DRENLUMLO-839618 format. One line per field, with one value per residue (C-alpha): chain; x, y, z. Coordinates in nm, 2 decimals. Example, Ala and Ser with C-alpha at 12.3 -4.5 7.8 and 13.67 -1.06 7.14 Angstrom:
2
mol A|A .
px 1.23|1.37 .
py -0.45|-0.11 .
pz 0.78|0.71 .
end
This chain:
264
mol A|A|A|A|A|A|A|A|A|A|A|A|A|A|A|A|A|A|A|A|A|A|A|A|A|A|A|A|A|A|A|A|A|A|A|A|A|A|A|A|A|A|A|A|A|A|A|A|A|A|A|A|A|A|A|A|A|A|A|A|A|A|A|A|A|A|A|A|A|A|A|A|A|A|A|A|A|A|A|A|A|A|A|A|A|A|A|A|A|A|A|A|A|A|A|A|A|A|A|A|A|A|A|A|A|A|A|A|A|A|A|A|A|A|A|A|A|A|A|A|A|A|A|A|A|A|A|A|A|A|A|A|A|A|A|A|A|A|A|A|A|A|A|A|A|A|A|A|A|A|A|A|A|A|A|A|A|A|A|A|A|A|A|A|A|A|A|A|A|A|A|A|A|A|A|A|A|A|A|A|A|A|A|A|A|A|A|A|A|A|A|A|A|A|A|A|A|A|A|A|A|A|A|A|A|A|A|A|A|A|A|A|A|A|A|A|A|A|A|A|A|A|A|A|A|A|A|A|A|A|A|A|A|A|A|A|A|A|A|A|A|A|A|A|A|A|A|A|A|A|A|A|A|A|A|A|A|A|A|A|A|A|A|A .
px 16.82|16.47|16.24|15.84|15.52|15.37|15.71|15.86|16.21|16.49|16.87|17.18|17.50|17.79|18.12|18.45|18.51|18.84|18.95|18.63|18.31|18.00|17.63|17.38|17.01|16.84|16.45|16.47|16.51|16.84|16.89|16.92|17.27|17.39|17.27|17.46|17.76|17.77|17.65|17.94|18.23|18.10|18.04|17.80|17.49|17.45|17.28|17.09|17.26|17.06|16.96|17.21|17.50|17.75|17.84|18.18|17.97|17.77|18.04|17.81|17.92|18.28|18.18|18.11|18.46|18.70|19.05|19.29|19.37|19.74|19.90|20.19|20.53|20.79|21.12|21.28|21.02|21.21|21.59|21.65|21.54|21.83|21.94|22.02|21.66|21.69|22.03|21.92|21.60|21.79|22.05|21.78|21.62|21.93|21.99|21.66|21.70|22.05|21.87|21.62|21.84|22.07|21.78|21.72|22.11|22.09|21.78|21.95|22.25|22.03|21.86|22.16|22.31|21.97|22.00|22.39|22.35|22.62|22.86|22.70|22.55|22.69|22.85|23.20|23.21|23.45|23.46|23.75|23.73|23.79|23.90|23.61|23.74|23.70|23.55|23.67|23.56|23.56|23.92|23.99|24.05|23.73|23.59|23.87|23.84|23.65|23.29|23.29|23.57|23.39|23.10|23.31|23.40|23.06|22.94|23.23|23.14|22.75|22.86|23.04|22.80|22.52|22.69|22.84|22.48|22.37|22.66|22.55|22.18|22.22|22.47|22.21|21.94|22.17|22.22|21.90|21.63|21.35|21.47|21.26|21.25|21.64|21.68|21.40|21.61|21.95|21.77|21.61|21.97|22.15|21.84|21.87|22.22|22.19|21.96|22.12|22.45|22.28|22.12|22.46|22.62|22.35|22.45|22.82|22.70|22.49|22.77|23.02|23.23|23.39|23.18|23.33|23.31|23.18|23.33|23.34|23.16|23.37|23.37|23.66|23.42|23.17|23.43|23.55|23.22|23.12|23.44|23.44|23.31|22.99|23.16|23.38|23.09|22.90|23.15|23.20|22.85|22.85|23.12|22.94|22.65|22.83|23.00|22.68|22.56|22.90|22.90|22.51|22.55|22.88|22.68|22.44|22.66|22.85|22.53|22.45|22.72|22.56|22.19|22.01|22.08|22.36|22.72|22.89 .
py 24.58|24.59|24.28|24.31|24.18|24.38|24.61|24.64|24.59|24.83|24.76|24.95|24.78|24.96|24.82|24.92|24.98|25.11|25.26|25.47|25.38|25.38|25.31|25.14|25.15|24.81|24.73|24.42|24.56|24.61|24.98|25.02|25.20|24.90|24.68|24.84|24.86|24.47|24.39|24.61|24.49|24.12|24.11|23.84|23.95|24.01|23.78|23.88|23.83|23.61|23.73|23.65|23.64|23.93|24.12|23.94|23.61|23.75|23.68|23.78|24.14|24.03|24.02|24.37|24.48|24.51|24.40|24.69|24.89|24.92|24.60|24.68|24.69|24.45|24.59|24.25|24.07|24.13|24.09|24.13|24.50|24.70|25.00|25.23|25.39|25.44|25.61|25.83|25.93|26.01|26.22|26.41|26.48|26.60|26.82|26.98|27.04|27.22|27.43|27.57|27.61|27.85|28.06|28.07|28.14|28.43|28.59|28.53|28.73|29.02|29.02|29.01|29.34|29.54|29.49|29.60|29.95|30.15|30.08|29.72|29.75|30.05|30.08|29.97|29.87|29.56|29.41|29.22|28.84|28.73|28.36|28.14|27.85|27.51|27.67|27.82|27.91|27.65|27.60|27.72|27.38|27.26|27.20|26.99|26.72|26.38|26.45|26.22|26.39|26.71|26.59|26.48|26.85|26.97|26.76|26.85|27.23|27.19|26.99|27.28|27.58|27.50|27.60|27.90|28.01|27.97|28.18|28.44|28.43|28.47|28.77|28.94|28.89|29.12|29.37|29.37|29.20|29.35|29.17|28.86|28.76|28.78|28.56|28.32|28.29|28.22|27.95|27.80|27.83|27.62|27.35|27.35|27.31|27.00|26.85|26.89|26.78|26.45|26.42|26.44|26.21|25.95|26.01|25.94|25.60|25.51|25.58|25.33|25.65|25.66|25.88|26.10|26.01|26.24|26.60|26.83|27.14|27.47|27.63|27.89|28.12|28.13|28.26|28.48|28.64|28.69|28.88|29.10|29.45|29.53|29.60|29.27|29.07|29.20|29.15|28.79|28.71|28.86|28.61|28.33|28.42|28.43|28.11|27.93|28.08|27.96|27.59|27.52|27.68|27.47|27.14|27.20|27.24|26.92|26.73|26.86|26.62|26.34|26.41|26.27|26.50|26.67|26.67|26.35 .
pz 17.45|17.58|17.59|17.69|17.58|17.34|17.31|17.00|17.06|16.89|16.88|16.85|16.73|16.72|16.53|16.41|16.01|15.88|16.21|16.27|16.50|16.32|16.49|16.33|16.42|16.29|16.37|16.16|15.80|15.64|15.53|15.17|15.19|15.39|15.13|14.86|15.05|15.12|14.76|14.62|14.87|14.86|15.23|15.36|15.56|15.92|16.18|16.49|16.80|17.05|17.38|17.65|17.40|17.39|17.10|17.09|17.03|16.74|16.48|16.19|16.20|16.14|15.76|15.77|15.87|15.56|15.60|15.64|15.31|15.38|15.57|15.76|15.57|15.68|15.59|15.63|15.39|15.08|15.11|14.74|14.75|14.65|14.86|14.59|14.55|14.95|14.92|14.64|14.85|15.16|14.95|14.77|15.07|15.27|14.96|14.97|15.33|15.29|14.99|15.23|15.52|15.27|15.22|15.61|15.68|15.43|15.62|15.94|15.83|15.69|16.03|16.25|16.06|16.08|16.46|16.54|16.44|16.26|16.14|16.04|15.73|15.60|15.25|15.26|15.61|15.62|15.99|16.10|16.03|16.39|16.43|16.56|16.78|16.63|16.29|15.99|15.66|15.41|15.25|14.90|14.79|14.93|14.62|14.47|14.72|14.67|14.77|15.10|15.21|15.15|15.33|15.64|15.65|15.62|15.90|16.15|16.08|16.11|16.45|16.57|16.47|16.70|17.03|16.86|16.76|17.10|17.26|17.00|17.10|17.45|17.38|17.16|17.41|17.63|17.37|17.18|17.41|17.22|16.86|16.91|16.56|16.55|16.86|16.75|16.41|16.60|16.80|16.49|16.30|16.60|16.60|16.18|16.18|16.41|16.19|15.88|16.03|16.15|15.81|15.63|15.88|15.77|15.41|15.49|15.68|15.37|15.16|15.39|15.49|15.83|16.07|16.37|16.70|16.97|16.97|17.26|17.24|17.18|17.52|17.42|17.25|17.53|17.75|17.51|17.41|17.76|17.84|17.51|17.48|17.29|16.94|16.95|17.05|16.76|16.50|16.65|16.60|16.29|16.18|16.33|16.12|15.82|15.87|15.92|15.60|15.42|15.55|15.48|15.12|15.09|15.23|14.96|14.68|14.80|14.80|14.46|14.37|14.46|14.40|14.12|13.78|13.95|13.81|13.74 .
end
């Protein structure tokens, strides 16, 4: 602010409006756009701040700052709100995630087979179904179990998958170091399995079902894979990728029983 004899002063005031900073140059005449805004919004006029008063003391500008458009929500404000819509939303979101990961799991399996060479991918090739520590395929009677029990089995399998996928990725980094997309898919699959497992666990908690305690990571497969030959390691990796696809698909189907519009 500049004051002097015979000098026309010019004042620039900065204020905050709806989270953004605007700068207004004012020479004593209210701009037309500001007048229109003030009339439409119902805000009162502004007053000039006097020399020697700080901007905080010039309280006339407060009238130009509109209230927040969306006041903060208080989740405790209304205890009468039913938890049912929240539960349905959680189930639907988890079901959508499982559906998306089912597609990714199929892509991972195809990518894995493409980088293993013959006889993988050849018509009629049937690799041995090697046992995997702490993880097996969904049992034939899985679909006949109550939905909460099925989801508990899904969550347990999803919790066991990430360390197995990590072992497969490390072995493939040795066998196929240039297969960068495959390595990235394996890394993503481990992370996605953790995310889906946590989401299923949250659904179980919302349903009031008992959740599992801490579970040790399967270290047996790590030692077996490191000492195994190339072909057994490839077969074991194929088995893990196949189990990942089966359990993610199974989880999608089980959540579909609870999702709005699903079977009764």
